[in-house]
C-alpha positions in Angstrom: 79.1 98.2 16.3 78.0 94.6 16.2 75.3 93.5 18.6 75.3 90.3 20.6 72.6 87.7 20.1 72.6 87.4 23.9 74.7 84.3 24.3 72.2 83.0 26.8 71.2 79.4 27.3 68.6 78.2 24.7 69.0 81.2 22.4 70.2 79.1 19.5 66.8 77.7 19.0 65.5 81.1 17.8 65.1 81.5 14.0 67.3 84.0 12.3 64.5 86.4 12.2 62.6 86.4 15.5 59.4 88.2 16.6 59.9 90.8 19.3 56.7 92.5 20.5 55.1 91.6 17.2 58.0 93.0 15.1 60.5 90.9 13.2 64.0 91.7 14.5 67.2 90.4 13.0 69.7 89.0 15.6 72.2 91.7 14.5 69.6 94.4 15.5 68.9 93.1 19.0 70.1 95.4 21.8 71.0 93.5 25.0 70.7 95.5 28.3 72.1 95.2 31.7 70.6 97.3 34.6 72.6 98.9 37.4 70.3 100.0 40.3 67.1 98.1 40.7 64.9 100.4 42.9 61.6 102.1 42.1 62.9 104.1 39.2 64.3 101.0 37.6 61.0 99.2 37.9 59.4 102.0 35.8 62.2 102.1 33.4 62.0 98.3 32.8 58.3 98.8 31.8 59.4 101.6 29.4 61.7 99.2 27.5 59.1 96.5 27.1 57.4 98.0 24.0 60.8 98.6 22.3 61.3 96.0 19.5 64.5 94.0 19.7 65.3 94.8 23.3 66.6 91.9 25.5 67.4 92.2 29.2 70.2 89.9 30.3 71.3 91.0 33.8 70.7 93.4 36.7 72.8 94.7 39.7 71.9 96.1 43.1 73.3 96.2 46.6 70.0 95.0 47.9 69.4 91.2 47.5 65.6 91.5 47.7 65.6 94.1 44.9 67.7 91.8 42.8 65.2 89.0 43.3 62.3 91.3 42.4 64.1 92.3 39.2 64.8 88.7 38.3 61.1 87.7 38.8 59.9 90.7 36.8 62.2 90.0 33.9 61.5 86.3 33.8 57.8 87.0 33.8 58.2 89.3 30.8 60.4 86.9 29.0 57.9 84.1 29.4 55.0 86.3 28.3 57.0 87.3 25.1 58.1 83.7 24.5 61.8 84.7 24.9 64.4 82.4 26.5 63.8 82.7 30.2 67.2 83.7 31.7 68.5 86.7 33.6 71.4 87.0 35.9 71.8 89.3 39.0 74.9 90.7 40.6 75.8 92.6 43.8 78.8 94.4 42.3 78.4 96.2 39.0 82.0 95.4 37.8 80.9 91.8 37.4 78.0 92.9 35.1 80.3 95.1 33.0 82.5 92.1 32.3 79.7 90.5 30.2 80.6 90.6 26.5 77.0 89.8 25.5 75.7 93.1 26.9 75.5 96.1 24.5 74.1 98.8 26.8 73.8 99.6 30.4 70.8 101.3 32.1 71.8 103.1 35.3 69.3 104.1 37.9 71.4 104.3 41.1 71.4 107.1 43.6 73.1 110.2 42.2 76.5 109.8 43.9 77.0 106.5 42.0 76.2 108.0 38.5 79.7 109.1 37.5 81.5 105.9 38.6 79.1 103.4 37.0 78.7 105.4 33.8 82.4 106.1 33.4 83.3 102.5 34.0 80.5 101.3 31.6 81.8 103.6 28.8 85.3 102.3 29.4 83.9 98.8 29.1 82.6 100.0 25.6 79.0 99.9 26.6 76.4 102.5 25.6 74.6 104.0 28.5 71.1 105.2 29.5 71.8 107.3 32.7 69.0 108.5 34.9 69.0 112.2 35.6 70.7 114.3 37.0 73.8 113.3 35.1 76.2 113.4 38.0 76.5 114.6 41.6 79.3 117.1 41.1 80.5 119.5 38.5 83.9 117.8 38.0 82.2 114.4 37.5 80.1 115.9 34.7 83.2 117.3 33.0 85.0 113.9 33.2 82.0 111.9 32.1 81.6 114.0 28.9 85.3 113.3 28.1 84.9 109.6 28.7 81.8 109.3 26.6 83.4 111.0 23.6 86.8 109.3 24.0 85.1 105.9 23.9 82.6 106.9 21.2 79.7 105.8 23.3 76.0 106.7 23.0 74.7 108.2 26.3 71.1 109.2 26.8 70.2 111.2 29.9 67.0 110.2 31.6 65.4 113.7 31.1 62.4 112.2 29.5 60.5 115.5 29.2 62.6 116.1 26.0 60.6 113.3 24.4 57.2 114.6 25.5 55.0 116.4 23.1 54.0 119.4 25.2 57.7 120.2 26.1 58.7 119.7 22.4 56.0 122.2 21.4 57.2 124.8 24.0 60.9 124.4 22.9 59.8 124.9 19.2 57.9 128.1 20.0 60.8 129.6 21.8 63.4 128.5 19.3 61.4 129.9 16.3 60.8 133.1 18.2 57.0 132.7 17.9 56.7 134.6 21.2 59.5 137.0 20.3 62.9 137.5 22.0 62.9 135.7 25.4 63.5 138.1 28.3 62.7 136.1 31.4 62.1 132.4 32.3 60.2 131.2 35.4 61.3 127.7 36.1 59.7 126.1 39.2 61.6 123.1 40.6 61.5 123.3 44.4 63.8 124.0 47.4 67.5 123.4 48.0 68.6 120.3 49.9 68.6 120.2 53.7 71.3 118.9 56.0 71.2 115.1 56.6 69.1 114.7 59.7 67.6 111.2 59.5 67.9 109.0 62.6 70.3 106.0 62.4 68.7 102.6 62.0 70.1 99.1 61.9 71.3 97.8 58.5 69.1 94.9 57.3 70.8 91.7 56.3 69.7 92.0 52.6 71.5 95.4 52.1 75.2 96.0 51.5 75.2 99.5 53.0 78.9 100.0 52.6 78.5 99.4 48.9 75.5 101.7 48.8 77.7 104.5 50.3 80.3 103.8 47.7 82.4 107.0 47.1 80.6 109.1 49.7 83.0 110.0 52.5 80.9 112.1 54.9 80.8 110.2 58.3 77.4 111.8 59.1 75.7 109.6 56.5 74.4 106.5 58.3 71.7 104.0 57.3 68.1 105.0 57.4 65.3 103.1 55.6 64.1 106.3 54.1 67.2 106.6 51.9 67.2 103.0 50.8 63.5 102.3 50.7 63.0 98.7 51.7 60.6 96.3 49.8 59.2 92.9 50.2 58.4 90.2 47.7 56.1 87.9 49.7 53.9 89.7 50.5 54.6 92.1 47.6 55.3 95.5 49.1 57.0 98.1 46.8 58.9 101.2 47.9 56.9 103.6 50.1 58.2 106.5 48.1 61.2 107.9 46.4 64.5 107.4 48.1 65.0 110.4 50.4 68.8 110.6 49.8 67.9 113.1 47.0 66.7 115.7 49.5 69.9 116.0 51.6 73.1 117.9 51.0 75.4 115.0 52.0 73.6 112.5 49.7 71.9 114.5 47.0 71.2 118.0 45.5 67.6 118.5 46.7 64.7 119.4 44.5 67.1 121.9 42.8 68.6 118.9 40.9 65.8 116.3 41.2 63.3 118.6 39.4 65.9 121.0 38.0 67.2 118.1 35.9 63.8 118.3 34.3 62.7 121.9 34.2 66.1 123.7 34.0 66.8 121.1 31.3 63.9 122.2 29.2 64.7 125.8 29.8 68.3 125.2 28.6 67.1 123.3 25.5 64.6 126.0 24.5 67.1 128.8 25.0 69.7 127.0 22.9 72.0 126.7 25.9 72.7 123.0 25.8 76.4 122.7 26.6 76.4 126.2 28.1 74.4 127.9 30.8 74.0 131.0 33.0 77.1 133.0 34.0 75.8 134.3 37.4 73.8 132.7 40.2 72.2 134.9 42.9 70.7 133.1 45.9 67.4 133.9 47.6 67.8 136.7 50.2 71.0 138.2 48.9 70.4 142.0 49.1 66.6 141.4 49.0 66.6 138.9 46.1 63.2 137.2 46.2 63.9 134.2 44.0 67.0 132.1 43.0 68.1 134.1 40.0 70.3 132.9 37.1 71.6 135.3 34.5 72.8 134.4 31.0 75.4 136.3 29.1 72.8 137.3 26.4 70.7 139.1 29.1 68.0 136.4 29.6 67.2 136.0 33.3 65.9 132.7 34.7 64.3 132.6 38.2 63.1 129.6 40.3 59.5 130.6 40.9 55.9 129.4 40.1 55.4 129.2 36.4 51.6 129.5 36.6 49.2 131.3 38.8 46.6 129.3 40.8 44.2 127.6 38.3 41.2 125.3 38.2 41.8 121.8 36.8 39.4 119.7 34.7 37.6 118.5 37.8 37.0 122.0 39.1 39.7 121.8 41.8 41.9 124.8 42.6 45.6 124.1 42.1 48.8 126.0 42.6 51.2 126.4 39.8 53.4 123.3 40.5 56.6 122.4 38.7 56.9 123.8 35.2 58.2 126.6 33.1 57.0 130.0 31.7 58.9 131.6 28.9 58.2 135.3 28.7 59.0 136.9 25.3 58.6 140.3 23.7 55.5 139.0 21.8 53.9 136.8 24.5 54.5 133.8 26.7 54.2 130.1 26.7 53.7 128.0 29.9 54.4 124.3 30.0 54.3 121.4 32.5 53.6 117.7 32.4 50.4 117.2 30.5 49.9 120.9 30.0 50.8 123.7 27.6 49.3 127.2 27.2 50.3 130.2 25.1 49.3 133.9 25.2 48.4 133.5 21.5 46.2 130.4 21.4 46.4 130.3 17.6 50.1 129.2 18.0 49.0 125.8 19.4 45.9 123.8 20.1 45.5 124.0 23.9 45.7 120.6 25.5 45.8 119.5 29.1 46.1 115.9 30.3 45.6 114.5 33.7 48.9 112.7 34.7 48.2 109.7 36.9 50.6 108.7 39.7 53.7 107.3 38.2 52.4 107.6 34.7 55.1 110.0 33.6 57.9 107.8 34.8 57.1 105.3 32.1 58.7 106.9 29.2 58.9 104.5 26.3 59.5 107.2 23.6 62.6 108.3 25.4 63.9 104.7 25.7 63.0 104.0 22.1 65.1 107.0 21.0 68.0 105.6 23.0 67.7 102.1 21.4 67.4 103.7 18.0 70.6 105.6 18.6 72.4 102.5 19.9 71.7 101.0 16.5 72.2 104.0 14.3 75.1 105.7 16.3 73.3 109.0 16.0 73.1 111.5 18.9 70.1 110.9 21.2 67.6 113.6 22.1 69.3 114.1 25.5 73.0 113.7 24.9 75.7 113.9 27.5 76.7 117.5 26.9 73.0 118.6 27.5 72.8 116.6 30.8 76.2 118.0 31.9 75.3 121.6 31.4 71.9 121.1 33.1 73.6 119.4 36.1 76.0 122.3 36.4 73.1 124.7 36.6 71.7 122.7 39.5 75.1 122.4 41.3 76.0 126.1 40.9 72.6 127.1 42.2 73.2 125.0 45.3 76.7 126.4 45.7 75.5 130.0 45.6 72.7 129.1 48.1 75.2 127.5 50.6 77.7 130.3 50.2 74.9 132.9 50.6 76.3 135.1 47.9 76.4 135.3 44.1 78.7 132.9 42.2 80.0 133.8 38.7 80.8 131.0 36.3 82.3 130.9 32.8 80.3 128.2 30.8 82.9 128.3 28.0 85.9 127.5 30.1 84.0 125.7 32.9 85.7 127.7 35.6 84.6 130.1 38.3 85.3 133.7 37.5 87.6 135.9 39.6 89.6 133.0 41.1 86.7 132.1 43.4 88.6 129.5 45.5 85.8 129.1 48.0 83.4 128.0 45.3 86.0 125.9 43.6 86.6 124.0 46.9 82.9 123.3 47.5 82.0 119.6 47.6 79.6 120.1 44.6 82.5 121.1 42.4 84.5 118.1 43.6 85.0 115.9 46.7 87.6 113.3 47.6 86.1 109.8 47.0 86.3 107.3 49.8 88.8 104.5 49.3 88.9 102.3 47.2 86.3 103.9 44.9 87.8 105.8 42.0 87.9 106.3 38.2 90.5 107.5 35.8 89.9 109.6 32.6 
């Protein structure tokens, strides 16, 4: 693949070997990015790319004109600081961005229901893709996206940045090398299933194209509320009050099951060697006395959604609950891991380390972005490839399907089908739903 030298105004004045963050980068090694989705996650991701040598940002797209303006100001400020040509374009519709021949890769940080459409269209436009987790909103979308990525020979990195974190890498290595023996159970804490959409309707502000925000969603119950779109201001500068609440509702997201499951279930899958596969049975809480969401693998390993760590005292002497994380229980011991924390039953297997993670600190994940940029150049597989993201997303969807049906669901991860001709599960919206016109993709 050849990489564009941006094609932006003024670029021709650069020398053939230009400094980028203090590193000399040949024009052929520059990677030009376009962003789709410019909300809070995108702001953090933009900062994560800044230390990566050779990265240029040419354009951004969002349905909110104020977020487009914020993105433009942020990129222009960074370009000026780095003595780059100061130019960035913004678009309301992502199709206009994908037409750009000077863009090598697309960074997608939209709400989940837009992931499949934008990523599939980006790959069909021959762009590499960094796609925020979870990979897609439904199971069928995940199957289709894998096919499109491979058919078009694209690099796709899933934004499951914990795979690039040292504590999680240590835990994965301990499990894979059987340092704690054969794994019997896994406790993976992620949080509750989504709730029905119950936010009050609010007027749509002039800066927001809410019809385009809805995109393929076809549920008439979904109306505008500032909680799902998180308004901002530039003057005075007011950022999002929190994460977009669309992720917590059935009609617009997959709840904590996917929001954190795309992190913790993902690490569990990686450590167990189940990337591209997954559990074969999902048993919801309360079914015949089941205390926790329970997922069974064909090899006998059982994963439950429960606290990974008993209450503990942190470095400041405060009592804390377990929080989101994972405990792998093996025949020779256990390993517990979370953000900034790892602990093992045999301390000699690792040097115990615990870091305090500041607010928003873990969302800036430059090593994960650098891995993506390296793979765009080398054409090697990234640390979080599309098949891994797809299998993790299916775990999240299948858990929610079982919860909503209030009964076990059996799944064949080899054929990607429900066992026993389970039509009720197959007709569930999280397997597939009819997109609203005119939104569509073809594979």
